[in-house]
C-alpha positions in Angstrom: -12.9 -27.0 -15.1 -10.6 -24.6 -17.9 -11.5 -21.7 -16.2 -10.1 -22.6 -12.7 -6.6 -21.6 -14.1 -8.2 -18.3 -16.3 -10.2 -17.4 -13.7 -6.7 -17.0 -11.3 -4.7 -15.8 -14.6 -7.0 -13.0 -14.5 -6.5 -12.0 -10.6 -2.5 -12.5 -11.1 -2.7 -15.4 -8.9 -1.4 -18.5 -10.7 1.8 -19.9 -9.7 4.6 -17.5 -8.2 2.1 -14.8 -8.3 -0.2 -16.7 -6.2 2.3 -17.9 -3.4 4.0 -14.7 -2.8 0.0 -12.8 -3.1 -0.8 -15.3 0.1 2.8 -14.2 1.4 2.6 -11.4 1.5 -1.7 -11.8 3.5 0.4 -14.6 6.2 2.5 -11.4 7.1 -0.2 -9.5 7.5 -2.3 -11.2 9.0 0.3 -13.0 11.7 1.8 -10.0 12.7 -2.0 -8.4 13.4 -2.1 -11.8 15.7 1.3 -10.8 17.9 -1.5 -8.6 19.4 -0.8 -5.0 21.8 2.5 -5.6 23.0 4.0 -6.9 19.2 1.7 -3.6 17.8 3.5 -1.3 20.4 7.0 -2.9 19.0 6.9 -3.0 15.6 4.7 0.6 15.0 5.7 4.0 13.7 6.7 5.6 17.3 8.2 9.2 17.5 9.4 9.0 20.8 10.3 5.5 19.9 12.6 6.7 16.5 14.1 9.3 18.2 14.9 7.0 20.0 17.5 5.8 17.8 14.2 2.3 17.1 14.8 2.8 13.3 13.1 -0.6 12.6 9.9 0.8 13.0 9.4 2.8 9.6 9.9 -0.4 8.3 6.8 -2.4 10.3 4.8 0.7 11.3 3.8 -0.1 7.4 2.9 -4.2 8.7 1.5 -3.8 11.6 -1.9 -3.0 12.6 -4.5 -2.0 15.3 -5.7 -5.4 14.9 -6.6 -8.2 12.8 -10.4 -7.0 11.5 -8.1 -3.8 10.9 -5.2 -6.1 8.1 -7.7 -8.4 6.7 -9.3 -5.0 5.4 -6.3 -3.9 4.7 -5.3 -7.5 2.8 -8.6 -7.2 0.4 -6.5 -3.7 -0.9 -3.8 -5.8 -1.1 -6.5 -8.7 -3.6 -7.6 -6.0 -5.3 -4.6 -3.4 -5.5 -2.9 -7.6 -6.9 -5.7 -7.8 -9.7 -5.4 -4.8 -11.3 -2.1 -4.3 -11.3 1.0 -7.2 -10.6 1.5 -8.0 -13.6 2.4 -4.2 -14.3 6.1 -3.9 -13.4 8.6 -7.3 -12.7 8.9 -8.0 -8.7 12.2 -6.0 -8.4 10.2 -2.4 -9.9 7.7 -3.1 -7.3 10.4 -3.2 -4.7 10.8 0.1 -6.1 7.9 1.0 -5.8 6.7 -0.2 -2.3 10.3 1.4 -0.9 9.6 4.2 -2.1 6.2 4.2 -1.0 7.2 3.8 2.1 10.3 6.1 2.1 7.3 8.8 1.8 5.6 8.1 3.3 7.9 7.7 6.7 9.4 11.5 5.7 6.2 13.4 5.2 5.1 12.1 9.0 8.4 13.0 10.1 9.0 16.2 8.4 5.3 17.6 8.8 3.1 15.5 10.3 4.7 16.3 14.0 1.8 16.1 16.3 1.7 12.5 14.9 3.0 10.0 17.6 2.2 7.2 16.6 0.9 5.1 12.6 0.0 1.5 12.2 -0.6 0.1 8.9 -0.4 -0.2 5.1 -2.7 1.4 3.7 -0.4 4.3 2.7 1.7 1.9 0.5 -1.1 0.5 -0.7 -2.0 3.6 -2.6 1.7 4.0 -3.6 1.3 0.6 -5.5 -2.6 2.2 -6.8 -1.0 5.1 -8.3 2.1 2.8 -10.3 -0.4 0.6 -11.1 -2.3 3.7 -12.4 0.6 4.9 -13.8 1.5 2.0 -16.0 -2.1 2.2 -17.2 -1.5 5.1 -18.9 1.6 5.2 -20.5 0.5 1.9 -21.9 -3.0 4.0 -23.5 -5.7 2.2 -21.4 -9.2 3.6 -21.2 -9.2 2.8 -17.4 -6.1 4.0 -15.9 -7.8 7.7 -16.3 -10.5 6.7 -14.2 -8.1 4.9 -11.9 -6.7 7.8 -11.3 -9.3 10.1 -11.6 -11.0 7.5 -8.6 -7.6 8.3 -6.5 -7.0 11.4 -7.1 -10.8 12.6 -6.1 -10.5 10.4 -2.8 -7.2 12.1 -1.5 -8.8 15.4 -2.5 -11.6 14.2 0.0 -9.4 13.2 2.8 -7.7 16.0 2.4 -10.8 18.8 2.6 -12.5 16.3 4.1 -10.9 13.3 6.2 -11.2 9.7 6.4 -13.9 8.2 3.9 -17.3 7.7 5.8 -16.7 3.9 5.4 -13.8 3.6 6.6 -15.2 2.5 10.1 -14.2 3.7 13.4 -10.9 3.2 13.9 -8.2 6.4 13.7 -7.2 6.7 9.5 -4.5 8.9 9.3 -4.8 10.1 5.3 -1.6 12.0 5.5 0.0 8.1 4.7 -2.4 7.8 1.7 -1.5 11.2 0.5 2.7 10.2 0.6 2.2 6.7 0.0 0.8 7.9 -3.4 3.4 10.9 -4.2 6.3 8.1 -3.6 4.3 4.9 -5.2 3.7 7.2 -8.1 7.8 9.1 -7.7 9.4 5.7 -7.8 7.4 4.5 -10.6 7.8 7.4 -12.7 11.4 6.9 -12.8 11.8 3.2 -13.8 11.8 2.2 -17.2 8.3 1.7 -19.6 7.1 -1.6 -19.7 5.7 -2.1 -22.8 2.9 -4.7 -21.2 2.1 -6.4 -18.7 4.5 -8.8 -17.5 
């Protein structure tokens, strides 16, 4: 009976942290259930943005192609949560998330002018991973090097070859991953260094 709280703590899922993770996954899944009409209203859409529909710069990162895509991003969220949730305070994570989203949006608007629309949380998740790897590196943890090397290799592969083979048949905007990682890393670099997991 005593092992359940230990496992939850190891996954950063106890008390408020667990409720926050569940709420984030529920939000992604509920939005995915809005169907094609919800997706069309919330996605990054270059023409709609030029018409002043600026909410899309935020909502595009919450809406997904379908329920399967949302579930995959929830699994990604669970993974980065288990690895990094306590590396920054909730306020710092918000800054990292917003930094990732801002750089993704700026990158898509300014450098990817052929992209007409975009949906998904994977770019922001790459920002979270970059920030988490930086936290581990700052504390001198060896896994930080492994995490940073994995992320760098993945981003290089995607830029040179395209989406990883395991990405499935859905279109993947690999530039969003690169922009998200850059935004998360930049935001985390400006945050006060935490001595250890909070």
